N, CA, C and O atoms as a Tinker XYZ file with bonds, in Angstrom:
   268  protein
     1  N      0.838000   -1.162000   -0.032000    73     2
     2  CA    -0.005000    0.029000    0.028000    64     1     3
     3  C      0.879000    1.280000   -0.028000    63     2     4     5
     4  O      1.970000    1.288000    0.542000    81     3
     5  N      0.442000    2.289000   -0.678000    73     3     6
     6  CA     1.191000    3.532000   -0.751000    64     5     7
     7  C      0.398000    4.714000   -0.260000    63     6     8     9
     8  O     -0.820000    4.758000   -0.430000    81     7
     9  N      1.074000    5.683000    0.352000    73     7    10
    10  CA     0.468000    6.929000    0.782000    64     9    11
    11  C      1.216000    8.096000    0.242000    63    10    12    13
    12  O      2.435000    8.031000    0.081000    81    11
    13  N      0.484000    9.225000   -0.061000    73    11    14
    14  CA     1.130000   10.402000   -0.538000    64    13    15
    15  C      1.313000   11.349000    0.618000    63    14    16    17
    16  O      0.375000   11.606000    1.373000    81    15
    17  N      2.556000   11.890000    0.769000    73    15    18
    18  CA     2.871000   12.827000    1.807000    64    17    19
    19  C      3.540000   14.046000    1.223000    63    18    20    21
    20  O      3.980000   13.994000    0.074000    81    19
    21  N      3.641000   15.142000    1.954000    73    19    22
    22  CA     4.268000   16.329000    1.510000    64    21    23
    23  C      5.628000   16.497000    2.258000    63    22    24    25
    24  O      5.689000   16.839000    3.439000    81    23
    25  N      6.675000   16.239000    1.503000    73    23    26
    26  CA     8.007000   16.272000    2.116000    64    25    27
    27  C      8.580000   17.754000    2.244000    63    26    28    29
    28  O      8.495000   18.541000    1.302000    81    27
    29  N      9.116000   18.062000    3.355000    73    27    30
    30  CA     9.765000   19.343000    3.594000    64    29    31
    31  C     11.173000   19.149000    3.079000    63    30    32    33
    32  O     11.940000   18.400000    3.683000    81    31
    33  N     11.544000   19.799000    1.980000    73    31    34
    34  CA    12.856000   19.657000    1.418000    64    33    35
    35  C     13.880000   20.472000    2.264000    63    34    36    37
    36  O     13.715000   21.673000    2.482000    81    35
    37  N     14.916000   19.784000    2.717000    73    35    38
    38  CA    15.946000   20.497000    3.475000    64    37    39
    39  C     16.623000   21.602000    2.727000    63    38    40    41
    40  O     16.772000   21.473000    1.512000    81    39
    41  N     17.037000   22.654000    3.326000    73    39    42
    42  CA    17.720000   23.770000    2.703000    64    41    43
    43  C     19.061000   23.235000    2.290000    63    42    44    45
    44  O     19.612000   22.319000    2.900000    81    43
    45  N     19.580000   23.842000    1.222000    73    43    46
    46  CA    20.922000   23.467000    0.725000    64    45    47
    47  C     20.976000   22.385000   -0.288000    63    46    48    49
    48  O     22.061000   22.008000   -0.731000    81    47
    49  N     19.793000   21.843000   -0.693000    73    47    50
    50  CA    19.781000   20.835000   -1.741000    64    49    51
    51  C     19.425000   21.561000   -3.079000    63    50    52    53
    52  O     18.263000   21.687000   -3.467000    81    51
    53  N     20.477000   22.011000   -3.729000    73    51    54
    54  CA    20.248000   22.716000   -5.002000    64    53    55
    55  C     19.429000   23.998000   -4.811000    63    54    56    57
    56  O     19.280000   24.511000   -3.702000    81    55
    57  N     18.933000   24.467000   -5.878000    73    55    58
    58  CA    18.072000   25.670000   -5.819000    64    57    59
    59  C     16.622000   25.243000   -6.163000    63    58    60    61
    60  O     16.195000   25.217000   -7.318000    81    59
    61  N     15.944000   24.931000   -5.133000    73    59    62
    62  CA    14.571000   24.442000   -5.306000    64    61    63
    63  C     13.621000   25.644000   -5.087000    63    62    64    65
    64  O     13.684000   26.332000   -4.068000    81    63
    65  N     12.767000   25.859000   -6.055000    73    63    66
    66  CA    11.832000   27.011000   -5.945000    64    65    67
    67  C     10.821000   26.868000   -4.853000    63    66    68    69
    68  O     10.363000   27.857000   -4.282000    81    67
    69  N     10.458000   25.605000   -4.550000    73    67    70
    70  CA     9.524000   25.369000   -3.471000    64    69    71
    71  C     10.144000   24.395000   -2.466000    63    70    72    73
    72  O     10.701000   23.358000   -2.826000    81    71
    73  N     10.023000   24.771000   -1.203000    73    71    74
    74  CA    10.695000   23.917000   -0.188000    64    73    75
    75  C      9.901000   22.663000    0.147000    63    74    76    77
    76  O     10.256000   21.922000    1.064000    81    75
    77  N      8.818000   22.425000   -0.602000    73    75    78
    78  CA     7.978000   21.225000   -0.428000    64    77    79
    79  C      7.841000   20.473000   -1.683000    63    78    80    81
    80  O      7.954000   21.037000   -2.771000    81    79
    81  N      7.585000   19.141000   -1.560000    73    79    82
    82  CA     7.309000   18.359000   -2.771000    64    81    83
    83  C      6.499000   17.167000   -2.326000    63    82    84    85
    84  O      6.682000   16.667000   -1.216000    81    83
    85  N      5.579000   16.693000   -3.203000    73    83    86
    86  CA     4.801000   15.496000   -2.930000    64    85    87
    87  C      5.664000   14.212000   -3.145000    63    86    88    89
    88  O      6.398000   14.095000   -4.126000    81    87
    89  N      5.543000   13.294000   -2.218000    73    87    90
    90  CA     6.230000   12.000000   -2.348000    64    89    91
    91  C      5.228000   10.897000   -2.050000    63    90    92    93
    92  O      4.298000   11.060000   -1.260000    81    91
    93  N      5.448000    9.794000   -2.696000    73    91    94
    94  CA     4.605000    8.575000   -2.429000    64    93    95
    95  C      5.483000    7.588000   -1.699000    63    94    96    97
    96  O      6.602000    7.307000   -2.128000    81    95
    97  N      4.996000    7.074000   -0.626000    73    95    98
    98  CA     5.779000    6.192000    0.269000    64    97    99
    99  C      5.098000    4.839000    0.370000    63    98   100   101
   100  O      3.892000    4.739000    0.596000    81    99
   101  N      5.887000    3.827000    0.200000    73    99   102
   102  CA     5.368000    2.482000    0.344000    64   101   103
   103  C      5.308000    2.210000    1.877000    63   102   104   105
   104  O      6.338000    2.202000    2.552000    81   103
   105  N      4.109000    1.993000    2.393000    73   103   106
   106  CA     3.878000    1.850000    3.855000    64   105   107
   107  C      4.658000    0.632000    4.459000    63   106   108   109
   108  O      4.950000    0.621000    5.655000    81   107
   109  N      4.968000   -0.321000    3.675000    73   107   110
   110  CA     5.689000   -1.497000    4.191000    64   109   111
   111  C      7.185000   -1.114000    4.480000    63   110   112   113
   112  O      7.890000   -1.819000    5.202000    81   111
   113  N      7.623000    0.011000    3.894000    73   111   114
   114  CA     9.011000    0.452000    4.145000    64   113   115
   115  C      9.152000    1.339000    5.340000    63   114   116   117
   116  O     10.273000    1.634000    5.753000    81   115
   117  N      7.975000    1.812000    5.959000    73   115   118
   118  CA     8.066000    2.697000    7.130000    64   117   119
   119  C      8.470000    1.886000    8.319000    63   118   120   121
   120  O      7.836000    0.879000    8.635000    81   119
   121  N      9.531000    2.315000    8.995000    73   119   122
   122  CA     9.988000    1.696000   10.213000    64   121   123
   123  C      9.353000    2.314000   11.423000    63   122   124   125
   124  O      8.891000    1.623000   12.331000    81   123
   125  N      9.334000    3.667000   11.426000    73   123   126
   126  CA     8.746000    4.399000   12.549000    64   125   127
   127  C      8.485000    5.841000   12.115000    63   126   128   129
   128  O      9.004000    6.278000   11.088000    81   127
   129  N      7.692000    6.578000   12.879000    73   127   130
   130  CA     7.492000    7.982000   12.588000    64   129   131
   131  C      7.241000    8.686000   13.942000    63   130   132   133
   132  O      6.687000    8.091000   14.866000    81   131
   133  N      7.653000    9.938000   14.036000    73   131   134
   134  CA     7.562000   10.704000   15.261000    64   133   135
   135  C      7.539000   12.190000   14.997000    63   134   136   137
   136  O      7.932000   12.631000   13.917000    81   135
   137  N      7.085000   12.980000   15.968000    73   135   138
   138  CA     7.143000   14.425000   15.869000    64   137   139
   139  C      8.509000   14.909000   16.318000    63   138   140   141
   140  O      9.067000   14.400000   17.290000    81   139
   141  N      9.039000   15.879000   15.621000    73   139   142
   142  CA    10.311000   16.399000   16.054000    64   141   143
   143  C     10.109000   17.724000   16.802000    63   142   144   145
   144  O      8.970000   18.159000   16.973000    81   143
   145  N     11.160000   18.354000   17.238000    73   143   146
   146  CA    11.080000   19.553000   18.103000    64   145   147
   147  C     10.494000   20.738000   17.376000    63   146   148   149
   148  O     10.059000   21.680000   18.038000    81   147
   149  N     10.454000   20.754000   16.004000    73   147   150
   150  CA     9.882000   21.893000   15.274000    64   149   151
   151  C      8.411000   21.671000   14.936000    63   150   152   153
   152  O      7.789000   22.482000   14.250000    81   151
   153  N      7.864000   20.556000   15.430000    73   151   154
   154  CA     6.428000   20.304000   15.184000    64   153   155
   155  C      6.170000   19.584000   13.922000    63   154   156   157
   156  O      5.008000   19.319000   13.612000    81   155
   157  N      7.204000   19.233000   13.137000    73   155   158
   158  CA     6.998000   18.453000   11.949000    64   157   159
   159  C      7.098000   16.963000   12.284000    63   158   160   161
   160  O      7.485000   16.597000   13.393000    81   159
   161  N      6.749000   16.111000   11.322000    73   159   162
   162  CA     6.791000   14.662000   11.574000    64   161   163
   163  C      7.948000   14.060000   10.720000    63   162   164   165
   164  O      8.101000   14.379000    9.541000    81   163
   165  N      8.691000   13.247000   11.315000    73   163   166
   166  CA     9.780000   12.573000   10.692000    64   165   167
   167  C      9.324000   11.085000   10.415000    63   166   168   169
   168  O      8.905000   10.374000   11.329000    81   167
   169  N      9.423000   10.668000    9.160000    73   167   170
   170  CA     9.091000    9.300000    8.815000    64   169   171
   171  C     10.372000    8.617000    8.512000    63   170   172   173
   172  O     11.079000    9.016000    7.587000    81   171
   173  N     10.715000    7.560000    9.282000    73   171   174
   174  CA    11.927000    6.785000    9.055000    64   173   175
   175  C     11.574000    5.567000    8.221000    63   174   176   177
   176  O     10.722000    4.743000    8.554000    81   175
   177  N     12.295000    5.519000    7.111000    73   175   178
   178  CA    12.196000    4.356000    6.187000    64   177   179
   179  C     13.368000    3.431000    6.430000    63   178   180   181
   180  O     14.185000    3.692000    7.313000    81   179
   181  N     13.469000    2.361000    5.668000    73   179   182
   182  CA    14.543000    1.416000    5.906000    64   181   183
   183  C     15.936000    2.029000    5.707000    63   182   184   185
   184  O     16.862000    1.725000    6.460000    81   183
   185  N     16.081000    2.880000    4.708000    73   183   186
   186  CA    17.415000    3.350000    4.397000    64   185   187
   187  C     17.554000    4.865000    4.638000    63   186   188   189
   188  O     18.683000    5.351000    4.576000    81   187
   189  N     16.539000    5.614000    4.897000    73   187   190
   190  CA    16.626000    7.017000    5.129000    64   189   191
   191  C     15.434000    7.529000    5.849000    63   190   192   193
   192  O     14.534000    6.759000    6.184000    81   191
   193  N     15.395000    8.799000    6.099000    73   191   194
   194  CA    14.184000    9.414000    6.750000    64   193   195
   195  C     13.843000   10.675000    6.027000    63   194   196   197
   196  O     14.694000   11.322000    5.418000    81   195
   197  N     12.548000   11.024000    6.105000    73   195   198
   198  CA    12.034000   12.234000    5.481000    64   197   199
   199  C     11.198000   13.042000    6.491000    63   198   200   201
   200  O     10.498000   12.486000    7.337000    81   199
   201  N     11.300000   14.368000    6.366000    73   199   202
   202  CA    10.464000   15.204000    7.245000    64   201   203
   203  C      9.274000   15.644000    6.440000    63   202   204   205
   204  O      9.454000   16.140000    5.328000    81   203
   205  N      8.021000   15.485000    6.958000    73   203   206
   206  CA     6.879000   15.734000    6.200000    64   205   207
   207  C      6.023000   16.793000    6.890000    63   206   208   209
   208  O      6.159000   17.069000    8.082000    81   207
   209  N      5.104000   17.391000    6.053000    73   207   210
   210  CA     4.232000   18.445000    6.559000    64   209   211
   211  C      3.068000   17.894000    7.390000    63   210   212   213
   212  O      2.581000   18.575000    8.293000    81   211
   213  N      2.620000   16.671000    7.096000    73   211   214
   214  CA     1.515000   16.087000    7.825000    64   213   215
   215  C      1.895000   15.872000    9.303000    63   214   216   217
   216  O      3.048000   15.638000    9.666000    81   215
   217  N      0.831000   15.971000   10.128000    73   215   218
   218  CA     1.134000   15.799000   11.603000    64   217   219
   219  C      1.218000   14.316000   11.949000    63   218   220   221
   220  O      0.794000   13.455000   11.179000    81   219
   221  N      1.747000   14.055000   13.066000    73   219   222
   222  CA     1.842000   12.678000   13.591000    64   221   223
   223  C      0.456000   11.986000   13.567000    63   222   224   225
   224  O      0.310000   10.869000   13.071000    81   223
   225  N     -0.536000   12.681000   14.113000    73   223   226
   226  CA    -1.875000   12.183000   14.188000    64   225   227
   227  C     -2.437000   11.856000   12.801000    63   226   228   229
   228  O     -3.090000   10.822000   12.655000    81   227
   229  N     -2.218000   12.677000   11.791000    73   227   230
   230  CA    -2.730000   12.488000   10.436000    64   229   231
   231  C     -2.119000   11.209000    9.895000    63   230   232   233
   232  O     -2.846000   10.370000    9.365000    81   231
   233  N     -0.786000   11.027000   10.012000    73   231   234
   234  CA    -0.153000    9.835000    9.526000    64   233   235
   235  C     -0.614000    8.622000   10.260000    63   234   236   237
   236  O     -0.864000    7.594000    9.630000    81   235
   237  N     -0.740000    8.680000   11.548000    73   235   238
   238  CA    -1.252000    7.563000   12.344000    64   237   239
   239  C     -2.611000    7.120000   11.898000    63   238   240   241
   240  O     -2.864000    5.921000   11.774000    81   239
   241  N     -3.531000    8.099000   11.644000    73   239   242
   242  CA    -4.887000    7.776000   11.203000    64   241   243
   243  C     -4.920000    7.196000    9.789000    63   242   244   245
   244  O     -5.706000    6.295000    9.494000    81   243
   245  N     -4.055000    7.726000    8.917000    73   243   246
   246  CA    -3.992000    7.172000    7.577000    64   245   247
   247  C     -3.546000    5.684000    7.611000    63   246   248   249
   248  O     -4.127000    4.837000    6.932000    81   247
   249  N     -2.547000    5.406000    8.383000    73   247   250
   250  CA    -1.995000    4.051000    8.478000    64   249   251
   251  C     -2.974000    3.080000    9.142000    63   250   252   253
   252  O     -3.055000    1.913000    8.758000    81   251
   253  N     -3.711000    3.566000   10.132000    73   251   254
   254  CA    -4.750000    2.682000   10.768000    64   253   255
   255  C     -5.903000    2.436000    9.757000    63   254   256   257
   256  O     -6.447000    1.335000    9.670000    81   255
   257  N     -6.247000    3.481000    9.013000    73   255   258
   258  CA    -7.348000    3.405000    8.033000    64   257   259
   259  C     -7.034000    2.313000    6.960000    63   258   260   261
   260  O     -7.914000    1.533000    6.596000    81   259
   261  N     -5.781000    2.273000    6.469000    73   259   262
   262  CA    -5.473000    1.344000    5.388000    64   261   263
   263  C     -5.102000   -0.043000    5.871000    63   262   264   265
   264  O     -5.019000   -0.964000    5.059000    81   263
   265  N     -4.878000   -0.224000    7.155000    73   263   266
   266  CA    -4.530000   -1.544000    7.609000    64   265   267
   267  C     -5.673000   -2.432000    7.943000    63   266   268
   268  O     -5.467000   -3.579000    8.340000    81   267
């Protein structure tokens, strides 16, 4: 199953006109997710992690809904 999230693109990665982009994540690759100190949610995948715009509760509810 896949979900679409809005990734917060880190500063310093090229010259990106928008600091956000849509990404599709395979839910079977998600190891964990948590809120960070800035109020964003970090989704840890098997090989890397991404910071997303969606809240912890939104992601939790999406994952519960599709399981």
